[in-house]
C-alpha positions in Angstrom: -43.0 134.6 -65.6 -46.7 134.2 -65.8 -49.1 136.9 -66.9 -52.3 137.8 -68.8 -51.9 139.0 -72.5 -52.5 142.6 -71.5 -48.9 142.8 -70.1 -47.4 141.5 -73.4 -49.6 143.9 -75.4 -48.3 146.9 -73.3 -44.7 145.7 -73.7 -45.1 145.4 -77.4 -46.6 148.9 -77.7 -43.8 150.4 -75.6 -41.1 148.7 -77.7 -42.7 150.0 -80.9 -43.1 153.5 -79.4 -39.4 153.5 -78.3 -38.3 152.5 -81.8 -40.5 155.0 -83.6 -39.6 157.9 -81.4 -35.8 157.3 -81.8 -33.6 158.9 -84.4 -33.6 157.9 -88.0 -30.7 155.5 -87.6 -32.2 153.8 -84.5 -35.5 153.3 -86.4 -33.7 151.9 -89.4 -31.7 149.4 -87.3 -34.8 148.3 -85.4 -37.0 147.6 -88.4 -34.1 145.9 -90.2 -33.6 143.7 -87.1 -37.3 143.0 -86.9 -37.4 141.9 -90.6 -34.4 139.6 -90.1 -35.9 138.1 -86.9 -39.2 137.6 -88.7 -37.5 135.5 -91.4 -35.5 133.6 -88.8 -38.8 132.9 -86.9 -40.5 131.6 -90.1 -37.6 129.1 -90.6 -37.7 127.9 -87.0 -41.4 127.6 -86.9 -41.4 125.6 -90.1 -39.0 123.1 -88.4 -35.9 124.3 -90.2 -32.6 125.5 -88.8 -31.7 129.0 -90.1 -28.2 129.0 -91.6 -25.9 131.0 -93.8 -26.4 134.7 -94.2 -29.7 134.7 -92.3 -28.0 133.1 -89.2 -25.3 135.8 -89.3 -27.8 138.6 -89.7 -29.8 137.3 -86.8 -26.8 137.2 -84.6 -26.2 140.9 -85.4 -29.8 141.7 -84.8 -29.7 140.1 -81.4 -26.6 142.0 -80.5 -27.8 145.4 -81.7 -31.5 145.2 -80.7 -32.9 142.2 -79.0 -30.2 141.7 -76.4 -31.3 145.1 -75.0 -34.9 143.9 -74.8 -33.8 140.7 -73.0 -31.8 142.8 -70.6 -34.9 144.8 -69.8 -36.7 141.6 -68.8 -33.9 140.7 -66.3 -31.5 138.9 -68.7 -32.1 135.4 -67.3 -35.7 134.8 -68.4 -36.2 131.4 -69.9 -39.8 132.0 -71.1 -43.0 133.8 -70.4 -46.4 132.0 -69.9 -49.6 133.6 -71.0 -53.2 132.7 -70.0 -56.5 134.0 -68.9 -57.4 135.5 -72.3 -56.3 135.0 -76.0 -52.9 136.4 -76.9 -52.5 138.0 -80.4 -50.5 135.6 -82.6 -48.7 138.7 -84.1 -47.5 139.8 -80.7 -46.5 136.2 -79.8 -44.5 135.9 -83.0 -42.7 139.2 -82.4 -41.4 138.1 -79.0 -40.5 134.6 -80.4 -38.5 136.2 -83.2 -36.7 138.4 -80.6 -35.7 135.3 -78.6 -38.3 135.7 -75.9 -40.7 132.7 -76.0 -44.3 133.1 -74.7 -45.9 129.8 -73.9 -49.7 130.2 -74.2 -51.9 127.9 -72.2 -55.6 127.3 -71.6 -57.9 126.2 -68.8 -60.7 127.1 -66.5 -61.3 127.1 -62.8 -63.5 124.0 -63.3 -60.6 122.1 -64.9 -58.0 122.5 -62.1 -57.2 124.8 -64.1 -55.0 123.7 -67.0 -56.3 121.8 -70.1 -53.6 122.5 -72.6 -50.3 124.4 -72.8 -47.5 125.0 -75.2 -44.1 123.8 -74.1 -40.6 124.6 -75.3 -40.6 121.2 -77.0 -44.1 121.3 -78.5 -44.8 124.9 -79.5 -47.1 126.4 -82.1 -48.0 130.1 -82.3 -51.8 130.8 -82.6 -52.6 127.8 -80.4 -52.7 127.0 -76.7 -50.7 123.9 -77.1 -51.5 120.2 -76.7 -53.6 118.7 -73.9 -51.6 117.8 -70.9 -51.2 114.1 -70.0 -54.4 112.3 -69.0 -56.7 114.9 -70.5 -59.2 114.3 -73.4 -60.4 117.0 -75.7 -63.0 116.9 -78.5 -64.8 119.5 -80.5 -68.6 119.4 -80.5 -70.7 119.8 -83.7 -71.3 123.5 -82.8 -67.5 124.0 -82.4 -67.5 124.1 -78.6 -64.5 122.6 -76.8 -65.3 119.6 -74.6 -62.9 118.1 -72.1 -62.9 114.9 -70.0 -60.5 113.5 -67.4 -59.5 113.7 -63.7 -58.9 117.5 -64.0 -62.7 118.1 -64.3 -64.5 119.3 -61.2 -67.1 117.1 -59.5 -69.7 119.8 -59.8 -70.8 123.2 -58.6 -71.5 123.3 -54.9 -75.2 122.9 -54.2 -76.1 123.6 -57.8 -77.1 120.3 -59.4 -78.9 121.9 -62.3 -75.8 124.0 -63.3 -73.6 120.9 -62.9 -75.9 118.8 -65.3 -75.7 121.6 -67.8 -71.9 121.8 -67.6 -71.0 118.0 -67.5 -72.9 115.5 -69.7 -73.6 111.9 -68.6 -70.5 110.7 -70.3 -68.3 113.0 -68.2 -67.6 115.7 -70.9 -67.3 119.2 -69.5 -68.6 122.0 -71.7 -66.1 124.8 -71.6 -68.2 127.5 -73.3 -65.3 128.2 -75.7 -65.2 127.7 -79.4 -62.1 126.1 -80.9 -60.4 123.7 -83.4 -57.8 121.0 -83.1 -54.8 121.4 -85.5 -52.6 118.3 -85.5 -53.3 117.8 -81.8 -52.7 121.5 -81.0 -55.8 123.3 -79.6 -56.7 126.8 -81.0 -59.3 128.9 -79.3 -61.6 130.9 -81.6 -63.8 132.7 -79.1 -66.2 132.4 -76.2 -69.4 130.7 -77.4 -71.5 133.4 -75.8 -69.4 136.1 -77.4 -70.0 135.0 -81.0 -71.8 137.9 -82.8 -74.7 136.9 -85.1 -75.7 139.8 -87.2 -79.3 140.5 -88.4 -78.2 139.1 -91.7 -77.3 135.8 -90.1 -73.5 136.2 -90.3 -71.4 134.7 -87.5 -68.5 136.8 -86.3 -65.8 135.7 -83.8 -64.8 139.0 -82.3 -61.7 138.2 -80.3 -59.3 137.5 -83.3 -60.4 140.7 -84.9 -60.0 142.7 -81.6 -56.5 141.2 -81.2 -55.5 142.3 -84.7 -56.7 145.9 -84.0 -54.9 146.0 -80.6 -51.5 145.5 -82.4 -51.9 149.0 -83.8 -49.8 151.6 -82.0 -52.8 154.0 -81.8 -55.1 151.5 -80.1 -55.0 150.6 -76.4 -58.2 148.5 -76.2 -60.9 147.3 -78.7 -64.3 145.7 -78.3 -66.5 144.5 -81.2 -70.3 144.6 -80.8 -73.2 144.1 -83.1 -75.2 141.0 -82.1 -78.6 141.1 -83.9 -77.6 144.4 -85.6 -77.3 145.0 -89.3 -73.5 145.2 -89.1 -70.7 145.1 -86.4 -69.3 148.2 -84.7 -66.3 148.6 -82.5 -65.5 150.6 -79.4 -61.9 151.8 -79.3 -59.8 153.2 -76.4 -57.0 155.0 -78.2 -53.4 154.9 -77.0 -53.4 158.6 -76.1 -49.6 158.9 -75.9 -49.5 158.1 -79.6 -52.7 159.8 -80.7 -51.9 163.1 -78.9 -48.4 163.2 -80.4 -49.9 162.7 -83.8 -52.5 165.5 -83.1 -49.8 167.9 -81.8 -47.7 167.4 -85.0 -50.7 168.6 -87.0 -51.3 171.6 -84.8 -54.6 170.3 -83.6 -55.7 172.2 -80.4 -57.9 170.6 -77.8 -58.7 171.2 -74.1 -59.6 167.7 -73.0 -59.7 164.2 -74.4 -63.4 164.2 -74.9 -63.1 167.2 -77.2 -60.2 165.6 -79.0 -62.2 162.4 -79.7 -65.1 164.4 -81.1 -63.0 165.9 -83.9 -63.7 164.5 -87.3 -60.0 164.4 -88.1 -59.3 162.2 -85.1 -62.3 160.0 -85.8 -61.1 159.5 -89.4 -57.6 158.8 -88.3 -58.8 156.0 -85.9 -61.1 154.6 -88.5 -58.2 154.4 -91.0 -56.0 152.6 -88.4 -58.7 150.1 -87.6 -59.4 149.5 -91.3 -55.7 149.0 -92.0 -55.4 146.2 -89.3 -58.5 144.4 -90.6 -57.5 144.6 -94.3 -57.6 140.8 -94.6 -60.9 140.2 -92.8 -64.1 139.1 -94.5 -66.3 142.1 -95.6 -69.0 141.3 -93.1 -66.5 141.2 -90.2 -65.3 144.7 -90.7 -66.9 147.2 -88.3 -68.8 149.9 -90.2 -68.9 152.4 -87.3 -66.2 153.2 -84.6 -66.9 154.7 -81.2 -64.0 156.3 -79.3 -63.7 156.2 -75.5 -61.6 158.5 -73.3 -60.8 156.0 -70.6 -59.8 152.4 -70.4 -62.2 149.5 -69.6 -61.7 148.5 -66.0 -62.3 145.8 -63.4 -63.7 148.3 -61.0 -66.6 149.3 -63.3 -67.3 145.6 -64.0 -66.2 145.8 -67.6 -63.2 143.3 -67.3 -62.7 140.1 -65.3 -59.7 139.9 -63.0 -57.8 138.2 -65.8 -58.6 141.1 -68.1 -61.3 139.4 -70.2 -63.9 141.7 -71.7 -67.4 141.4 -70.3 -69.1 142.1 -73.6 -72.6 142.3 -72.2 -71.6 144.7 -69.5 -69.9 147.0 -72.1 -72.9 146.7 -74.4 -75.1 147.9 -71.5 -72.7 150.5 -70.1 -72.2 152.3 -73.4 -75.6 151.7 -74.8 -76.2 155.4 -75.6 -73.0 155.7 -77.6 -73.5 152.4 -79.4 -77.1 153.3 -80.3 -75.9 156.6 -81.6 -73.5 154.8 -83.9 -76.3 152.8 -85.5 -78.6 155.8 -85.6 -76.0 157.8 -87.5 -75.5 154.9 -89.8 -79.2 154.9 -90.6 -79.1 158.7 -91.3 -76.0 158.5 -93.5 -77.1 155.4 -95.4 -74.3 153.1 -94.0 -75.4 149.4 -94.4 -73.6 146.1 -94.2 -72.6 146.7 -97.8 -70.4 149.7 -96.8 -67.0 149.7 -95.0 -65.4 152.4 -93.0 -63.4 154.9 -95.0 
């Protein structure tokens, strides 16, 4: 089965929601099984075969929990394939631990379209796999991924200037993506044009940070902004199913989602959840202000590509008033790049 990461993100969120809304025993079993599966996955990914007590516990975890998850996907699925946008390593590892392998790959329309892909034999989470046969990859001095081979297009139709910009005289195609090679496995960091450079000169790759935040059960979508600004900010679309349940348990009353998102209690809650997911990030990478949106980003409004990639510049323009207000509030309250969200 082939899909973009958004499907796996939604599946992951639904699995967690089902576990958390179950009874005490159901939750206990799920998180025990998840812990066992995590240890099992660590052994397998390190090239070791789990044995002894861990192997027996994993067999029980499969029977009690993960067999049901496999049944929900049809019961005969060999593996998923993910492409079109980066997949969160945390989500990939969860499915791998459950026995549902997601093979992440990478390519562009100009490259026919596959450059690299994980396979059942050569598999590493956090990468898009090794180059397929006959394809060359190298990393430029600025970190951009270059590729050469028979998969690269001849050029853009009737656009010689654009073709010269994309393909150098030696035949290397400039992908526009930033990445690294790790023992022949290619890892994508971000789009070159999406790298945020703060006013203080700090370079921030937003996609890995956004992917971390999107693993939180209260978050549906996240976009980091802040190019040429003093510090980064982030726009968040909450997972309203989870957030509204949380609010109702605390007897918070609201008439519509816009009113809910304006409440200081809700803003503090979402800031806390974002901060929790980014606990290991560098100080300058942490968004100092959070803006909450009441609707998803969409293809129809031009905010997402057909493969669900964020159009960062469109979002920056579309929500300029909200974004500017975040920085204006920061100026008034004395928030600088030396302060983190509470």
